[in-house]
C-alpha angles and dihedrals in degrees: 000000000000100000139006114246131203110264096023112141090207115055128184139215131193121201131154120214128183125255090252133264112348095017115147112263112261097024115113144155132229110251114223119205133179122179142147115243126198097270090057096250117140120228119213137179128263122079118129094155126167127335111255120201121241099255100036131248111304114254106214102212089334128284102248118246091325095226113219096019109146137184109259105169135027114187138165132200131199111222122188139177125191113237145123099266097177093049097045092047093050093243097139121086114265119228116248129207114260109281141128084302093060090084105052116223115239092236092048098055121124122206094184092219094151096055115119126230118264122204120245087234133033109262132182138166117229120198126209124194119189128191126218090259094051103261112149133209126185130208138168134223114208098225115145126186096008110047091151090066093057089042091056091050091052094046100042104029113021106033094060089054093048105048110105096012127126104261091210092063088086101152093045090050092050091052093049094049092048092047092051092079102012097111090048092063099257099131100124143019122043091354090065092041089057091046088051091058091053094044095050091049090053092051091049090049092047091053091052092046092052098035094240137115113253093245089062092050087054091056098263172126108120084161136341091199099090122193114224138190125211109242119210125033104208128205140116091231135034089250089055090052093048089054091048092048092051089049091055090052089052088055091056103261115144095185135039137170127234126196125229135166101080098089139039113305097245094045092048093051094044087060094047092050091052092053093046090052092048093058099028112145092016104062142007117239114217116200125216117195097179094225096292102129130087124221094274100045092042090061093046092048092045092053092052092048090050091054091046092051101244116175097230142342109236127201098341092160135044109276094243092064097085093153089051090053090050090053091046093050089052093047102046130061093204111089112261112218127194143135108103090115097050116096109188144034094256092060091050092046089057089054093049094048090053094041088237098150135044092189127016127213108198116181109223091207092052104033098064100283133270094324095056092036089058091053091048091051091049093051089047090053090052087058094044093247124141122222135211132202112253118208132160126141097022151117128240089271089067094045094044092051090054092046094052091050089047091053091053101049128076098213099054116132115174141350120225113233106196121223085229089074087068098045112037137060087223087080127039097357087062095064138058094233114037121222106232129156117234114211089347097308135101120209119209117219123228095243131126120277120348091330095234124134121179129231098238097206094053092042092053092048094052098037119100093195129065115260132187128211137182 
């Protein structure tokens, strides 16, 4: 079967998955899936179809609504790059010169029990959707350190529902994928990360089909000149971090983010205060605590950060403590930022109703993609809350998706530019045109889709699954 046709009772999918952990790069196996979907059609294995190129067929001025265009292939690819993520992102505690902080107070200790696991290597899952006439869209599922879980969801659950559908029916597709496991309790987490990968690929494909950038399809732009902050101030010592922060200022950044929560409270905050003082008047220092504090220490830390002049206090509490966040927002004058862990509009609505966030940080590759991200931004705007793009372990697909959504929403504030984009081939080396801020701003081009084309040689080198090109 070469292509799936509208009305076929038997539909096909083609997806390559790796042989598991430790499999040689490039070797793969053809996943076979059979399932019954709501219209009664049966989905079987088999489609290998045509060979789409990495960036999609150019759409000269667009091609209208492309009547009859159908989804023919849904594929996903694990891409990895060896590196020290925690070190490069400044996530480890910096050493501080001997002081009153050198002997941690019993009430200021930090056991870090809420910290999440980071992979030894940067890992992402890229999603490719191909139409029956060879048009290609790319998406990304934010899934460290378990991209194979999202890959299985896409192969076994989503692809059978997508083959033969109109790729421009993006919102209807999102709703169907979400509904497929909704009553089984899968309304967040890796389920939404996998949906995000599909959704972003569909928006990229739609832009290419219609010859328009995604931000224009979303009703924008409000602005294509997007302010960014550098996320992750690296360094083994506070002096190292001060030098790095001053270097970022010299590059034109007026905001940067520093990590805390991996050392004793006093020692952590001594280091933050030193960095803030070093760049005072030139840049705002945002502080990310990764959810490690309890109600008492979050207030104490927040008060010190207020006095020091920090730009915001991010994720001081575990994400489940919505009432605690509401109390903290009411107690502190410093803006409290959170939301990178939430995955759907209902979770954010609960925060807004309780006034549990001053700034939200939805991750477009975790929170259901561009479609859901747009709804979250709209609900935030109804509650007079600004939002920022969250990005961490990611490729330029992830960053571009966030940038396009930012350009199309009125209440956007800042885009996170991860330190990883400066240190790993998983980021700018992977694409033909790197995404780099100039003087702290990113400018979106007026090109179809997300505007991202891969460097095939680098992609093939970093990809654990077999991929075909034309």
